[in-house]
C-alpha positions as CSV (number, residue, x, y, z in Angstrom):
1,X,-186.6,105.8,-38.5
2,X,-186.9,105.6,-42.4
3,X,-189.6,108.2,-43.3
4,X,-191.3,107.3,-46.6
5,X,-189.4,108.1,-49.9
6,X,-191.7,107.4,-52.8
7,X,-190.3,106.2,-56.3
8,X,-192.0,107.5,-59.1
9,X,-192.6,105.0,-61.7
10,X,-194.9,104.2,-64.1
11,X,-195.2,100.3,-64.3
12,X,-195.3,98.4,-67.5
13,X,-198.0,96.3,-65.9
14,X,-201.6,97.1,-67.9
15,X,-204.6,98.5,-65.8
16,X,-207.3,96.0,-65.3
17,X,-210.5,97.2,-65.7
18,X,-213.0,96.6,-62.5
19,X,-215.5,93.8,-62.9
20,X,-218.7,94.4,-64.7
21,X,-221.5,92.8,-63.2
22,X,-220.6,92.3,-59.8
23,X,-219.6,94.6,-56.9
24,X,-218.2,92.8,-53.6
25,X,-218.7,96.0,-51.7
26,X,-222.6,95.4,-52.0
27,X,-221.9,92.1,-49.4
28,X,-219.7,93.5,-47.4
29,X,-220.9,95.4,-44.3
30,X,-220.4,98.4,-43.9
31,X,-221.0,98.6,-47.8
32,X,-218.9,101.8,-47.6
33,X,-216.3,102.9,-45.1
34,X,-215.5,106.4,-44.1
35,X,-212.1,105.8,-42.0
36,X,-210.7,108.1,-39.2
37,X,-206.9,107.3,-38.9
38,X,-206.3,107.3,-34.9
39,X,-203.2,105.8,-34.6
40,X,-202.0,105.6,-31.4
41,X,-203.3,108.8,-30.7
42,X,-206.7,107.4,-29.2
43,X,-204.9,106.1,-26.4
44,X,-201.8,108.1,-25.7
45,X,-203.5,111.6,-25.8
46,X,-206.2,110.0,-23.5
47,X,-204.7,112.0,-20.5
48,X,-206.2,114.9,-18.8
49,X,-206.5,117.9,-21.3
50,X,-205.6,115.6,-24.1
51,X,-207.5,115.8,-27.4
52,X,-209.2,112.0,-26.4
53,X,-209.3,112.6,-23.3
54,X,-212.9,112.3,-23.0
55,X,-213.6,109.3,-25.3
56,X,-217.4,109.4,-25.0
57,X,-217.2,112.9,-26.4
58,X,-214.7,112.1,-29.3
59,X,-216.8,109.0,-30.4
60,X,-220.4,110.8,-30.7
61,X,-218.4,113.6,-32.5
62,X,-217.1,111.3,-34.8
63,X,-220.6,109.7,-35.6
64,X,-221.7,113.2,-36.0
65,X,-219.2,113.8,-38.4
66,X,-220.3,111.0,-41.1
67,X,-217.4,108.6,-39.8
68,X,-218.2,104.6,-39.7
69,X,-214.5,103.5,-39.2
70,X,-211.9,104.3,-37.2
71,X,-208.4,102.9,-37.4
72,X,-206.6,101.9,-34.1
73,X,-203.3,101.0,-33.4
74,X,-203.7,98.5,-30.5
75,X,-199.6,98.3,-30.3
76,X,-199.2,94.5,-29.7
77,X,-195.4,95.3,-29.3
78,X,-196.4,97.0,-25.8
79,X,-199.8,95.9,-24.6
80,X,-200.4,92.6,-23.1
81,X,-204.4,92.4,-22.7
82,X,-203.9,89.7,-20.6
83,X,-202.3,92.2,-17.6
84,X,-204.2,95.1,-18.5
85,X,-203.0,97.0,-15.3
86,X,-199.7,96.8,-16.1
87,X,-198.7,100.6,-15.9
88,X,-196.1,101.7,-19.1
89,X,-194.5,104.8,-19.7
90,X,-194.0,106.8,-23.1
91,X,-191.4,109.6,-22.5
92,X,-192.0,112.9,-24.2
93,X,-191.5,112.8,-27.8
94,X,-189.7,116.5,-27.7
95,X,-191.4,117.3,-31.0
96,X,-193.4,119.9,-30.8
97,X,-194.9,120.0,-34.2
98,X,-195.8,116.2,-34.2
99,X,-199.6,116.2,-35.6
100,X,-200.5,112.3,-34.5
101,X,-198.8,109.6,-32.1
102,X,-198.3,111.2,-28.5
103,X,-197.2,114.6,-27.9
104,X,-196.4,114.8,-24.3
105,X,-195.0,112.1,-21.8
106,X,-197.3,109.5,-20.8
107,X,-197.3,106.8,-17.9
108,X,-200.6,104.8,-17.9
109,X,-202.1,101.3,-17.4
110,X,-202.9,101.3,-21.2
111,X,-204.2,97.7,-21.5
112,X,-207.1,99.0,-19.4
113,X,-207.4,102.1,-20.9
114,X,-207.8,99.9,-24.4
115,X,-210.3,98.0,-22.9
116,X,-212.2,100.9,-21.3
117,X,-212.0,102.2,-24.9
118,X,-213.3,99.3,-26.6
119,X,-216.2,98.8,-24.4
120,X,-217.3,102.6,-25.4
121,X,-216.6,101.8,-29.0
122,X,-219.0,98.8,-29.0
123,X,-221.9,100.3,-27.4
124,X,-222.0,102.7,-30.5
125,X,-223.4,100.1,-33.4
126,X,-222.8,103.4,-35.9
127,X,-219.2,102.8,-35.2
128,X,-216.4,99.8,-36.7
129,X,-212.6,99.7,-36.5
130,X,-209.5,98.6,-38.3
131,X,-206.6,97.0,-36.2
132,X,-203.4,98.8,-37.8
133,X,-199.6,98.1,-36.0
134,X,-196.9,100.9,-36.7
135,X,-194.3,98.7,-34.8
136,X,-192.7,101.5,-33.0
137,X,-190.1,99.3,-31.3
138,X,-187.5,101.7,-29.3
139,X,-185.3,101.9,-32.2
140,X,-181.9,103.6,-32.1
141,X,-181.9,107.4,-33.3
142,X,-186.0,107.8,-33.1
143,X,-187.4,110.3,-30.5
144,X,-190.6,108.2,-30.1
145,X,-189.1,106.0,-27.7
146,X,-191.6,103.9,-25.5
147,X,-191.4,101.4,-22.7
148,X,-189.9,98.0,-23.0
149,X,-191.6,95.8,-25.9
150,X,-192.9,92.5,-25.1
151,X,-190.9,91.1,-28.1
152,X,-188.5,92.7,-31.0
153,X,-190.0,91.0,-33.9
154,X,-187.1,90.7,-36.5
155,X,-189.7,89.8,-39.4
156,X,-193.3,90.2,-40.4
157,X,-193.9,86.5,-39.6
158,X,-192.7,87.4,-36.0
159,X,-194.9,90.4,-36.0
160,X,-197.7,88.0,-37.0
161,X,-197.0,85.8,-34.2
162,X,-197.5,89.1,-31.9
163,X,-200.6,89.5,-33.7
164,X,-202.0,86.5,-32.9
165,X,-200.9,86.6,-29.1
166,X,-203.0,89.9,-29.0
167,X,-205.8,88.5,-31.5
168,X,-206.7,85.7,-29.3
169,X,-206.9,87.6,-26.0
170,X,-209.2,90.4,-28.6
171,X,-211.5,87.9,-29.1
172,X,-212.2,86.8,-25.5
173,X,-212.6,90.0,-24.6
174,X,-214.4,92.0,-27.4
175,X,-215.0,89.4,-30.1
176,X,-214.7,90.3,-33.5
177,X,-217.7,92.0,-34.2
178,X,-217.2,95.2,-36.2
179,X,-213.3,94.6,-36.4
180,X,-213.0,95.3,-40.3
181,X,-209.8,94.3,-41.0
182,X,-206.1,93.8,-39.4
183,X,-203.1,95.5,-41.0
184,X,-200.1,93.5,-40.3
185,X,-197.8,96.7,-40.7
186,X,-198.2,100.1,-42.1
187,X,-197.2,101.3,-44.7
188,X,-194.8,98.3,-45.7
189,X,-191.5,98.5,-45.7
190,X,-191.0,101.9,-43.8
191,X,-191.9,101.2,-39.8
192,X,-191.3,97.7,-39.4
193,X,-188.4,97.8,-37.3
194,X,-185.2,96.8,-39.3
195,X,-187.1,95.7,-42.6
196,X,-185.5,98.1,-45.3
197,X,-182.1,97.3,-43.5
198,X,-182.6,93.5,-43.9
199,X,-183.7,94.1,-47.4
200,X,-180.7,95.5,-48.3
201,X,-178.4,93.3,-46.2
202,X,-179.6,89.8,-46.9
203,X,-181.0,90.2,-50.4
204,X,-179.2,93.2,-52.4
205,X,-182.5,95.1,-52.4
206,X,-182.3,99.4,-52.4
207,X,-186.0,100.5,-51.8
208,X,-184.9,103.0,-54.1
209,X,-184.9,101.4,-57.2
210,X,-186.8,102.5,-60.2
211,X,-188.4,98.7,-60.5
212,X,-188.0,95.3,-58.6
213,X,-186.8,92.8,-60.7
214,X,-189.1,89.5,-60.8
215,X,-187.0,88.1,-57.9
216,X,-187.3,91.4,-56.0
217,X,-190.6,91.0,-56.1
218,X,-190.9,87.7,-55.2
219,X,-188.5,88.5,-52.1
220,X,-191.0,90.9,-50.9
221,X,-194.1,89.0,-51.2
222,X,-192.2,85.7,-49.5
223,X,-191.8,88.3,-46.5
224,X,-195.2,89.1,-46.2
225,X,-197.6,86.3,-47.7
226,X,-196.5,83.4,-45.1
227,X,-197.7,85.4,-41.9
228,X,-200.4,86.7,-43.7
229,X,-201.3,82.8,-44.4
230,X,-200.6,82.2,-41.1
231,X,-203.0,84.7,-39.6
232,X,-206.0,83.9,-41.9
233,X,-205.2,79.7,-40.9
234,X,-205.8,80.7,-37.1
235,X,-208.5,83.4,-37.5
236,X,-210.4,82.4,-40.8
237,X,-213.4,84.9,-39.6
238,X,-210.8,87.6,-39.8
239,X,-209.6,89.9,-43.4
240,X,-205.9,90.8,-42.8
241,X,-203.6,93.2,-45.2
242,X,-200.4,95.2,-44.9
243,X,-201.2,98.4,-46.1
244,X,-198.7,100.4,-48.5
245,X,-198.2,104.1,-50.2
246,X,-199.4,104.2,-53.4
247,X,-196.3,103.2,-55.1
248,X,-197.0,101.5,-58.5
249,X,-193.9,98.6,-58.0
250,X,-196.6,96.9,-56.0
251,X,-198.5,96.1,-59.0
252,X,-195.6,93.8,-59.8
253,X,-195.7,92.1,-56.4
254,X,-197.8,88.8,-56.0
255,X,-199.3,89.8,-53.0
256,X,-202.5,87.9,-51.2
257,X,-204.7,90.4,-49.3
258,X,-208.1,90.5,-48.4
259,X,-208.4,93.8,-48.8
260,X,-205.9,96.9,-50.2
261,X,-205.2,99.8,-48.0
262,X,-203.4,102.0,-50.2
263,X,-202.2,105.4,-49.0
264,X,-201.8,108.4,-52.0
265,X,-199.9,111.2,-51.6
266,X,-198.6,114.2,-53.3
267,X,-195.1,113.7,-52.8
268,X,-195.0,110.6,-55.2
269,X,-195.2,113.4,-57.9
270,X,-191.9,114.9,-58.4
271,X,-193.5,118.2,-59.5
272,X,-194.9,118.6,-56.1
273,X,-192.1,118.3,-54.0
274,X,-189.8,120.4,-56.4
275,X,-192.2,123.3,-56.0
276,X,-192.8,122.8,-52.2
277,X,-189.4,121.7,-51.2
278,X,-191.1,119.0,-49.2
279,X,-187.9,116.9,-49.4
280,X,-185.7,119.0,-48.0
281,X,-188.0,120.2,-45.3
282,X,-188.8,116.8,-44.2
283,X,-185.8,116.8,-41.3
284,X,-187.6,119.9,-39.7
285,X,-191.1,119.0,-39.8
286,X,-191.5,117.9,-36.0
287,X,-189.4,120.1,-34.3
288,X,-189.0,123.9,-36.0
289,X,-191.6,126.0,-37.7
290,X,-189.8,128.4,-39.1
291,X,-190.5,127.2,-42.7
292,X,-194.0,127.1,-42.4
293,X,-194.9,130.3,-44.0
294,X,-192.6,129.8,-47.2
295,X,-194.2,125.9,-47.5
296,X,-197.8,127.0,-47.0
297,X,-197.1,129.5,-50.0
298,X,-195.1,127.2,-52.0
299,X,-198.2,124.7,-51.6
300,X,-200.8,126.9,-52.6
301,X,-198.8,128.3,-55.6
302,X,-198.3,124.8,-56.7
303,X,-201.9,124.0,-56.4
304,X,-202.9,127.1,-58.2
305,X,-200.4,126.4,-61.2
306,X,-201.0,122.5,-61.8
307,X,-203.4,121.3,-58.8
308,X,-205.6,120.1,-62.0
309,X,-202.4,118.1,-63.4
310,X,-201.6,116.8,-59.7
311,X,-205.2,115.4,-59.4
312,X,-205.1,113.7,-63.1
313,X,-201.8,111.6,-62.2
314,X,-203.3,110.9,-58.9
315,X,-206.5,109.7,-60.2
316,X,-204.6,107.8,-63.2
317,X,-202.7,105.8,-60.4
318,X,-205.7,105.4,-58.3
319,X,-207.3,103.6,-61.4
320,X,-204.0,101.3,-61.8
321,X,-204.8,100.5,-57.7
322,X,-208.1,99.7,-58.3
323,X,-207.9,97.7,-61.4
324,X,-205.3,95.5,-59.1
325,X,-207.7,95.2,-56.4
326,X,-210.4,94.3,-58.8
327,X,-208.0,91.5,-60.4
328,X,-207.1,90.1,-57.5
329,X,-210.4,90.1,-55.4
330,X,-209.0,92.7,-52.8
331,X,-211.3,95.7,-51.9
332,X,-209.9,99.2,-52.2
333,X,-209.5,101.4,-49.5
334,X,-207.5,104.5,-47.9
335,X,-207.3,105.2,-44.5
336,X,-204.5,108.2,-45.0
337,X,-204.1,110.2,-48.0
338,X,-204.1,112.6,-50.9
339,X,-202.1,115.7,-50.4
340,X,-199.4,116.2,-47.9
341,X,-198.9,113.2,-45.6
342,X,-197.5,116.2,-43.2
343,X,-199.1,119.1,-42.1
344,X,-200.0,121.1,-38.8
345,X,-202.8,123.5,-37.3
346,X,-200.1,126.7,-37.5
347,X,-201.4,130.1,-38.2
348,X,-198.7,130.2,-40.9
349,X,-200.0,126.7,-42.6
350,X,-202.7,127.6,-44.5
351,X,-205.4,124.5,-45.0
352,X,-207.2,125.7,-48.0
353,X,-205.4,123.9,-50.8
354,X,-205.1,120.8,-48.9
355,X,-209.2,120.8,-48.1
356,X,-209.8,121.4,-51.5
357,X,-207.7,118.3,-52.5
358,X,-209.8,116.3,-50.2
359,X,-212.9,117.8,-51.8
360,X,-211.4,116.4,-55.3
361,X,-210.6,113.0,-53.8
362,X,-214.5,111.6,-53.2
363,X,-215.4,111.9,-57.0
364,X,-211.9,109.8,-57.3
365,X,-212.5,107.2,-54.6
366,X,-216.2,106.9,-56.0
367,X,-214.9,106.6,-59.7
368,X,-212.3,104.0,-58.8
369,X,-214.9,101.4,-56.8
370,X,-213.6,102.3,-53.4
371,X,-214.5,100.4,-50.6
372,X,-213.2,102.5,-48.1
373,X,-212.1,106.4,-48.3
374,X,-210.9,109.2,-46.0
375,X,-210.9,113.1,-46.7
376,X,-207.1,113.2,-45.4
377,X,-205.3,111.9,-42.8
378,X,-206.2,115.1,-39.8
379,X,-209.5,113.4,-38.9
380,X,-208.5,113.6,-35.3
381,X,-210.0,116.0,-32.6
382,X,-206.4,117.8,-32.0
383,X,-207.0,119.4,-35.4
384,X,-209.0,122.7,-35.8
385,X,-210.7,121.2,-39.3
386,X,-211.8,118.6,-37.1
387,X,-214.4,121.3,-35.7
388,X,-216.1,122.0,-39.1
389,X,-218.7,119.4,-38.5
390,X,-220.7,120.3,-41.8
391,X,-217.3,120.0,-43.8
392,X,-216.7,116.3,-42.5
393,X,-220.7,115.2,-43.0
394,X,-221.2,116.4,-46.4
395,X,-217.8,114.8,-47.8
396,X,-218.5,111.6,-46.0
397,X,-222.4,111.7,-46.7
398,X,-221.4,112.0,-50.7
399,X,-219.1,108.9,-50.2
400,X,-222.1,106.7,-48.4
401,X,-224.5,107.4,-51.1
402,X,-222.2,106.4,-53.5
């Protein structure tokens, strides 16, 4: 799997000012989204002893903490809602420090579990949800293997066809009430099978370039816009997007999205990565813990030394995306964001600096006119911070009141 590796770039594209006198959010439901990213964990950690074993408890805790929207991966590459009793097996990933996804071997009628989960969610009128696919497809070299896929999509158009199959069943079983939007592919281009390789082989586009040429930007748009258009034609009642990193090169790609889900992270700032050695540590994140103490110390030192500068730069980037979103009529959200995209509950990893960063983000999200916001990408019950009800409630209430 290719892990996200961002490119720092100040795009020459001028920022557009948010519109004055009209706010699309006032006519949307919910008017503000407080988002929790649950990826595949809500299903694949549902087994005995798993953090999502008791869905009623977790859903009630989610409401108690002030979240009104959960982001779910319904895994259209694996789950066929027309045959929900089919038992599927996910082997143990053997990654003891894996914060999300699944952390043990799982054998389950995943379709039936998904139906049971959705029935519980839908009887709670306070909760909405988004759908987003990570497209894990048993790629060579990846430890996150799974059951045989229903189909291996070669392009985002083929991925959209698989979404359409699942959404037809979804409409039949659940309807689309409280489905806020559908994310064609999480964090384009990193997780869709073979996409980075195909960009380079077929179009000579190396994702590490400092800027996209107009022709390269059009190639990327041509990969994403037609499948999104096909989904909109079949499901005009739904909103569709493709989530991305806070990479300013996207501002030059003519995407047509119904909303804009951008993930803003500190590793986009080289000053953070240089001080914390995050890039050097990435190969060991999920399998070793002998780096935890040093990384924690470096994160604390970095936040103390240049925290305000990191925030200022990230805030400026946020405003650029907010301008782009306003210009193109796609309300801005983030379903995971802000500091390190990887952290773990470890006695040698201090969370203080990360939670302080999350607190900054509320004011910045409000200033940017965001429709949806999350304090961090650890809003799942397996994290110790989940137990701090008042912390989550305070931040969520602040954003909801904006």
